C-alpha positions in Angstrom: 84.2 111.6 121.9 85.4 108.3 120.6 89.1 107.4 120.4 90.0 104.1 118.7 93.2 102.4 117.7 92.8 100.5 114.4 95.6 98.0 113.4 96.0 96.1 110.2 99.2 94.2 109.2 102.0 96.8 109.3 99.8 99.8 109.7 98.2 101.4 112.7 95.8 104.3 112.8 94.5 106.2 115.8 91.1 107.8 115.2 89.2 110.2 117.3 85.8 111.8 116.8 84.8 115.0 118.7 81.3 116.2 118.6 78.7 117.1 117.7 79.9 120.2 119.5 79.7 123.9 119.2 81.1 125.2 115.9 83.0 128.5 115.3 80.7 131.1 113.7 83.0 131.3 110.6 82.6 127.5 109.9 78.9 127.3 110.8 76.5 125.7 108.3 73.0 126.6 109.2 71.3 123.4 108.1 73.8 120.7 108.9 76.9 119.8 110.9 80.3 121.0 109.8 82.5 118.0 109.3 86.2 118.5 109.7 88.9 115.9 109.1 92.4 116.3 110.4 95.0 113.9 109.2 98.4 113.8 111.0 101.4 111.9 109.6 103.2 109.4 111.8 106.1 111.9 112.2 106.6 115.5 111.3 104.1 118.1 110.1 101.2 117.5 107.6 102.1 118.4 104.0 100.3 118.7 100.7 99.7 114.9 100.6 98.0 114.9 104.0 95.8 117.9 103.1 94.8 116.1 99.9 93.9 113.0 101.9 92.0 115.1 104.4 89.8 116.3 101.6 89.2 112.7 100.3 88.4 111.5 103.8 86.1 114.5 104.5 84.1 114.0 101.3 83.7 110.3 102.1 82.5 111.0 105.6 80.2 113.7 104.4 78.6 111.2 102.0 77.3 109.1 104.9 77.1 111.2 108.0 73.6 112.5 108.6 74.7 116.1 109.4 71.2 117.5 109.1 70.4 115.9 112.4 72.9 118.2 114.1 72.7 121.6 112.4 75.1 124.4 113.5 77.5 121.9 115.2 80.9 120.6 114.5 82.1 117.0 114.1 85.8 116.7 114.0 87.6 113.4 113.0 91.3 113.3 113.8 93.3 110.5 112.2 96.9 109.5 112.0 98.5 107.5 109.0 97.5 105.5 105.7 94.4 106.3 103.6 92.5 102.9 103.4 93.2 102.3 107.1 92.2 105.9 107.9 88.8 105.4 106.1 88.2 102.2 108.1 89.3 103.8 111.4 87.2 107.0 110.7 84.1 104.9 110.1 84.5 102.9 113.3 85.2 106.0 115.3 82.1 107.7 113.9 80.0 104.6 114.8 81.6 104.5 118.3 80.9 108.2 118.8 77.2 107.6 118.0 77.2 109.9 115.0 74.2 109.1 112.8 75.1 107.8 109.3 73.0 106.6 106.4 75.5 103.7 105.8 78.9 102.5 107.0 81.9 102.8 104.6 85.2 101.2 104.2 88.5 101.7 102.4 90.2 99.1 100.2 93.6 99.5 98.6 94.7 97.5 95.5 98.1 97.4 94.0 99.0 96.2 90.5 102.5 94.8 90.1 104.6 95.0 86.9 103.0 91.8 85.6 99.5 93.1 86.1 98.8 90.9 89.1 96.3 92.4 91.6 97.2 92.5 95.3 94.6 93.5 97.9 95.7 95.3 101.0 99.4 95.5 99.9 102.2 95.8 102.3 104.4 98.9 102.3 107.0 96.9 100.3 104.4 95.8 97.7 103.2 99.4 97.4 106.7 100.7 96.7 107.2 98.0 94.0 103.7 98.4 92.4 103.2 100.1 89.1 99.7 101.4 90.2 98.0 101.8 93.6 94.2 102.3 93.7 92.2 103.1 96.8 88.4 102.9 96.9 85.9 104.0 99.6 82.6 102.0 99.4 79.4 102.2 101.3 77.8 99.2 103.0 74.3 99.4 101.6 74.8 99.5 97.9 78.6 99.0 97.6 78.5 102.4 95.9 81.8 104.0 95.2 82.1 107.1 97.5 85.7 108.0 96.6 88.7 106.8 94.7 92.3 107.8 94.4 94.9 106.4 92.2 98.6 106.6 91.6 100.4 105.1 88.6 99.4 103.6 85.2 96.6 101.1 84.6 94.1 100.3 81.9 90.3 100.7 82.1 89.9 96.9 82.4 92.4 96.9 85.3 90.5 99.7 87.0 87.2 97.7 86.7 89.0 94.5 88.0 90.4 96.4 91.0 87.0 98.0 91.8 85.3 94.5 91.6 88.0 93.1 93.9 87.5 96.0 96.3 83.8 95.5 96.4 84.2 91.8 97.2 86.8 92.6 99.9 84.5 95.3 101.4 82.1 92.5 102.5 84.8 91.1 104.7 85.5 94.5 106.2 81.8 95.1 106.9 81.6 91.7 108.5 84.6 92.6 110.7 82.7 95.9 111.6 79.6 93.9 112.6 81.5 91.3 114.6 83.6 94.0 116.4 80.4 96.0 117.3 78.6 92.9 118.5 81.6 92.0 120.7 81.8 95.6 122.0 78.1 96.0 122.8 77.1 92.5 123.7 76.1 91.8 127.3 78.3 88.9 128.1 
């Protein structure tokens, strides 16, 4: 089990990974691990939005976790709060738990304001004032898009601009992962 707090600006995420462990027979997949993601809001009970984010997070994790190495087991990721931060916290928790993955992944959120200006990693206030919010999950090996979700209106050119900015920003996040892991596992 790995349990990590992940903080960024005005957002905090708590991520836990349990497993590989025994899976319920009804959820068992004979040739790979069953990956479950549970997203809990900061307060209250999960609603439709959290269930939708759970699916996005699960599909992103499934794209990189090497589940075939642990057939007929369960890996459960439990997260609390915002999507891009949850993606980053989920990745670090999976690494910390020693779950084999083909690549690391990260989440980057872009906001477009009313003038078309792009803001990376927007604050809650900037998100509320934005005309569009785009969140991307990218892998560390090819910067391949694993998942995207959007809200609001934007052009094709703005989508491409946001994706390019997210890919550039992902390099900083992957560097942060490397430095964090080096600090955690160095023998100093």
